[in-house]
C-alpha positions in Angstrom: 0.0 0.0 0.0 1.4 3.4 -0.9 2.1 6.0 1.8 0.3 9.3 1.7 2.2 12.5 1.0 1.8 13.8 4.5 3.2 10.6 6.0 6.3 10.8 3.8 6.9 14.4 4.7 6.7 13.6 8.4 9.1 10.7 8.0 11.6 12.9 6.2 11.3 15.5 9.0 11.9 12.9 11.7 15.1 11.8 9.9 16.4 15.3 9.3 19.5 15.9 11.4 19.4 19.7 11.2 16.7 21.4 13.3 14.6 24.1 11.7 15.9 27.6 12.4 19.5 26.2 12.6 20.9 29.5 11.3 20.2 31.0 14.7 21.5 27.9 16.5 25.2 27.8 16.1 26.9 24.5 16.5 30.2 25.8 17.7 31.2 27.7 20.8 29.7 31.2 21.3 32.1 33.9 20.3 33.0 36.3 23.2 30.5 39.1 23.4 27.7 37.3 21.5 26.1 35.3 24.3 23.5 38.0 25.1 22.3 41.2 23.6 24.4 44.1 24.7 21.4 46.4 24.8 18.6 44.3 26.4 20.2 41.0 27.6 18.2 38.7 25.4 20.0 35.4 24.8 17.9 34.0 22.0 19.8 35.7 19.2 20.3 35.2 15.5 24.0 34.5 14.9 25.5 34.3 11.4 29.2 33.5 10.8 30.6 35.3 7.8 33.9 36.5 6.2 34.6 40.1 5.6 36.2 41.3 2.4 39.5 41.8 4.2 39.5 38.1 5.2 38.5 38.5 8.8 36.0 36.0 10.2 33.1 37.5 12.1 29.8 36.7 13.7 26.8 38.9 12.9 24.5 39.0 15.9 20.9 40.3 15.7 18.5 40.6 18.6 14.8 39.9 17.8 13.6 41.7 20.9 15.2 45.2 20.5 16.7 44.9 17.0 20.2 45.6 18.2 22.8 44.4 15.6 26.6 43.9 16.1 29.5 42.1 14.5 32.1 40.3 16.6 35.5 39.0 15.4 35.8 35.3 15.9 39.3 35.8 17.5 38.3 39.0 19.3 37.9 39.9 22.9 34.1 40.4 22.9 34.2 44.1 21.8 31.8 44.7 18.9 33.4 45.9 15.7 32.6 49.4 14.5 30.2 49.6 11.6 32.9 51.2 9.4 35.2 48.2 10.0 32.5 45.9 8.7 30.8 47.7 5.8 33.5 50.3 5.0 33.7 54.0 5.6 31.7 55.1 2.5 28.6 53.0 3.2 
């Protein structure tokens, strides 16, 4: 007997190793400074690792509660990078 489409989709979802919303659930250690929002203290943040044009590796952090956004260097001390360091002085 053939399985219905809904059953097949549920079976695939159960087998999936990556949880939905994984972009905001980093698998590695939290970069210093990015554990909680610097403005409101929220800990459920969106974190996206990326490379800047100068080759530095950073984590973009966005707070869904207060919309604060910061970039932190992966090898940094927890101090957020200045906007000009990330997007350039002419942006």
